[in-house]
N, C-alpha and C positions, 0 to 999 in steps of 0.2 A: 504493500500500500504506500510505501515511501515514495516510489516513483510517481504515483498518482498525485500525492500531496505536493511534490515538487512541481509537477505540471500545473497544478492549480495555483500555486504561488506565482509561477511564471505568467499564467493567464491573467491573474489579478493585477500583477504589476504592469503588464502591457495595456490592459483595458482601463483600469482605474487610475493609473498614474501616467503612463506613456501616452496613450491615445488622448486622454483627457487634457493633458498639458499641451499636446500638439493642437488640439481644437482650440484651446484657450489662446495659444500663441497666434493662431490664424485670426481669431476674432478680435483680440485686444492688443496684440504685440507683446504680450507678457505670458510666460508659462504658468503664472499663478502661484509659483513657489516663492514664499516670502522668508523662508529660513526660520531660525530659532529666535524667539523673543526673550527679552530680559538680559540682565547682566550675568556673566558666568557665575554659577553657584547659586543663583536665585531659583525659587520654585518654578518660575516661568521658564527659565532656561533649562532646568532639570526635566521639565515635562517634555520639551522638544528632544532632548538627548535620550530620555527614557523611551520615547516613541521610536526613535531610530534604533536603539538597542533591541527593543521588542521585535521590530521587523527582522533584524539580523538574526536574533535568537530563534525566531519563528522559522526562518529558512534553514537554520542549522539543524533543527530537530529532524526533518525528513532526511537530510544528508547523513546524519548519524544513524538513522534507521536503515537507509539503503546500504551503507558501508558495514553495517553490523556492529558498529562501535558502541551502540546503546540499545538495549532491549526495551520494548514497550512494557508498560505496567500491566500485568496480567488481568487485573480486575477491570480495566478499561478497554482492553484489547479484544477484538473479535468482529465477526461480520456485521452484527447489529450496530455496534458502535461506528464501524467504518461506513456503513450505509447512511446512518444518521449524520455522520460528519460530512459526507459528500452532499447530502441534501441541504444541510445548514450552509455549507459553502456556496452552493448554487443560489440559494435564496438570498444570502448576504451579498453576493456579487451583483445579482439583479437589482436588489434594493439600493446598493451603492451607486450603480450606474444611473438608476432612475432619479435618485436624489441629486446627483451631479448634474444631470440634464435639467432638472427643475431649477437648480441654482443659477444656471445660465452664466453670464459674464461676471457674476459676483463670486464664482468659485475661487477659493484660495486655499493654499496649504501654508498655514502660519498667518501671522498678523503684522501688518505694517501700520504703525500708529498714525502715520501721516496720510493714510489713504482712507477714502470714504467709498463704500460700496452700498448698493441698494439693500434694504432689509427685505429678505425673501420670506414670505409667510404663506405662500400658496402650495398646493400639491402636498407632498410628504411633510413639508415644513408647517403645514396646518395641523399635523398630527403630533409631531415632536419637533423641538427646536434644533436638534442636531441629528437629522436622519442619516447623514453619511457616517458619522461616528457610531451611531446606534447600529447601523448595518455592519460595521466592521467587527462588532462584538460577536454575532453569530458566525460571521465569516471565519474569524480567528478560532472560535470554539470548534467549528467544523474541521478546520485544518488540524487542530489539536487532537480531535477524536480519530482522525485518520492515522496519526502516528503518536499515540498517547504515551510518550516517554516523559521523563522528568524535565528535560529541556523545553519541550513543547508546553508543558504546564507553566513553567517559569515565564516563557515568552507571552503566554496568554494573560497571566496575572500582571506582567509588566505593561502590556498594552492597555488593559482596563484601567490601571492606575494612572498611566500617562494621559489617557483620554479624560479622566476625571479632573486631573490637575489642569490640563490645557483648557478645558471648557470652563471650569469654575474660576480659575485665577487669571486666565489670559483673554479668552474670547468673550465671556459674559461682561467683564468690566469694559472691554473695548467697545462692544456693541452698545452698552448702556451709555457710554460717553459719546459715541457718534450719533446714535439715534434717539437718545433721551427718552421721553415719555412714550414714544412709539414702541421702543423695545421693552420698556417696563410693562406696558399694557399687554404686549404679545407674550412676554415671559410669564406674566401673571395668569394667563389662561392656557398656556401650552407647556406640556411636560418637557423635561430636559432630554431624556433618552427613551422614555416610555410614556404613552398617553396618560396625562393627569398626574404624573409623578415628577417631582422636582420643579414645580412651578414656583417662581420667585414670589415671595410674599405670602406663600401658603405653607403650612406645616403639616 
């Protein structure tokens, strides 16, 4: 299953990052990649670094599986888990591409404090505020279930932590600063990663 997972990683990279950045470049003259925010050592900076590490560790997991360097965890390994993992990956990839399409020219990877983009609230953004990140979670979980070794689990945990820090400490403050009451109102009625959960101003 390691080779399948590697192929899925490659497909995700080509479609969700490569193709999307090429489309963005053609539309706006920019790839949409803004780099890591914050000063080195800050939580904002750490979120970007952790995100990069999570992607690298995620790719390393199937490599270790294919080479036989690391065995999967027996409790999580098996055809049912593999099938579920493949289904979650396919669903997550489709959701990621749909959310990217809905975001249009406002799509970015990272935050530029001096840049203002439109606040997107339609399509999947009417359901959750961060549909791309929300879709990355089942995608990563699916890849983890395909090769459920210790490295894959660490990569999945690192990704979830990175997304939480990035959204809470970088993107939400930035969007609140740029869009003011429009974002406050939107965030008050729309969940962060799941419908109804993580609305700002609600406990």
